[in-house]
C-alpha positions in Angstrom: -14.9 -5.8 -13.7 -12.6 -7.6 -11.6 -10.0 -7.2 -14.1 -10.4 -3.7 -15.0 -10.6 -2.8 -10.9 -7.2 -5.0 -10.6 -5.5 -3.2 -13.4 -6.6 0.3 -12.5 -5.3 -0.5 -9.3 -1.9 -1.3 -10.4 -2.2 1.9 -12.5 -2.7 3.9 -9.5 -0.3 2.1 -7.4 2.6 2.9 -10.3 1.9 6.4 -9.9 2.1 6.8 -6.5 5.3 4.7 -6.5 6.9 7.0 -8.7 5.8 10.2 -6.9 7.2 8.3 -3.5 10.6 7.8 -5.1 10.7 11.2 -6.3 9.2 13.5 -3.5 9.1 10.8 -0.5 5.7 12.1 0.1 2.2 11.7 -1.8 -0.1 14.5 -2.8 -3.3 14.5 -0.9 -5.5 14.9 -4.3 -4.0 11.8 -5.8 -4.8 9.9 -2.1 -8.5 10.8 -2.4 -8.7 10.2 -6.0 -7.8 6.9 -5.5 -9.5 6.5 -2.3 -12.9 7.2 -4.4 -11.9 4.5 -7.4 -11.1 2.0 -5.0 -14.4 2.5 -3.2 -16.5 2.3 -6.1 -14.8 -0.4 -7.5 -14.9 -2.4 -4.1 -18.8 -1.3 -3.4 -19.3 -3.0 -7.1 -17.2 -6.1 -6.7 -19.1 -6.7 -3.4 -22.6 -5.9 -4.6 -22.8 -3.0 -1.9 -21.9 -5.6 1.1 -20.0 -3.1 3.0 -18.5 -5.9 5.8 -15.7 -7.2 3.6 -14.6 -3.7 3.2 -14.5 -2.9 6.7 -12.9 -6.1 7.1 -10.3 -5.4 4.8 -9.6 -2.2 6.2 -8.3 -3.7 9.4 -4.7 -4.1 8.5 -4.4 -0.6 7.0 -6.1 0.4 10.8 -3.7 -1.5 12.8 -0.6 0.0 10.7 -2.3 3.5 11.1 -2.1 2.9 14.7 1.5 1.6 15.0 2.6 4.5 12.6 1.1 7.1 15.4 2.7 5.2 18.2 6.1 5.0 16.3 5.7 8.5 15.0 5.3 7.9 11.3 7.9 5.2 11.0 5.6 3.8 8.6 4.1 6.9 6.5 0.7 8.1 6.8 0.3 7.9 3.0 1.6 4.3 3.1 -0.7 3.8 5.7 -3.7 5.2 3.6 -2.5 3.1 0.4 -2.4 -0.2 2.8 -6.1 0.6 3.9 -7.0 0.9 0.2 -5.6 -2.0 -0.9 -7.2 -3.7 2.2 -10.7 -2.6 1.1 -10.0 -3.9 -2.5 -8.3 -7.2 -1.6 -9.8 -8.3 1.6 -8.1 -8.8 4.8 -5.7 -11.8 4.2 -4.5 -11.3 0.9 -3.7 -7.7 2.3 -2.0 -9.3 5.2 -0.3 -11.4 2.8 0.9 -8.3 0.7 2.3 -6.4 3.4 4.6 -9.0 4.6 5.7 -9.4 1.2 6.4 -5.5 0.8 8.1 -5.4 4.5 10.2 -8.6 3.3 11.3 -6.5 -0.3 12.2 -3.3 1.6 14.2 -5.2 4.5 16.4 -6.6 1.5 17.0 -3.6 0.0 17.8 -1.8 3.1 20.3 -4.5 4.1 21.7 -4.1 0.4 22.1 0.1 0.6 23.5 -0.5 4.3 26.2 -3.1 2.9 26.9 -1.0 -0.1 26.9 2.3 2.0 24.0 4.1 -0.1 22.7 5.3 3.1 22.6 5.5 6.8 20.6 3.6 9.5 18.5 6.8 9.9 17.6 7.5 6.0 14.0 6.9 5.1 13.1 4.8 2.0 10.1 4.8 0.2 7.5 2.2 0.9 5.2 2.6 -2.0 7.2 0.7 -4.7 7.4 -2.5 -2.2 4.0 -2.5 -1.9 3.5 -2.0 -5.8 5.8 -5.2 -6.4 3.8 -7.2 -3.5 0.5 -6.2 -5.4 1.8 -7.7 -8.5 3.0 -11.0 -6.6 -0.5 -11.2 -4.3 -2.6 -10.8 -7.8 -0.6 -13.2 -9.7 -0.7 -15.7 -6.8 
């Protein structure tokens, strides 16, 4: 069941990344559907033990607070996805995933600045970097 969950969440992330690249926002119905799927898979994997799920949500909650303070420097959709990944992966894999995603996005941002693809205040979609980091964390 763990493999089915891993693949399902990967497919969810790919869909979210494609929409985020195109529209720079995520539809609420997709986030709610993903939430239901992640919760069911996580409850099955933990045999209805809720503590690991709450513990895994901590990185998303912290980023949500940071997002609120910085007036959405990290979007609420990104925070929602990070919270879902935390519920599924656990706290430490999620912290690793977020660090990898921020690293990837910083490299992309520097590259785009150097090649004059956008200005300093341009917002880049973050879900594609979360998807790439998810693949890295799952395979490590």
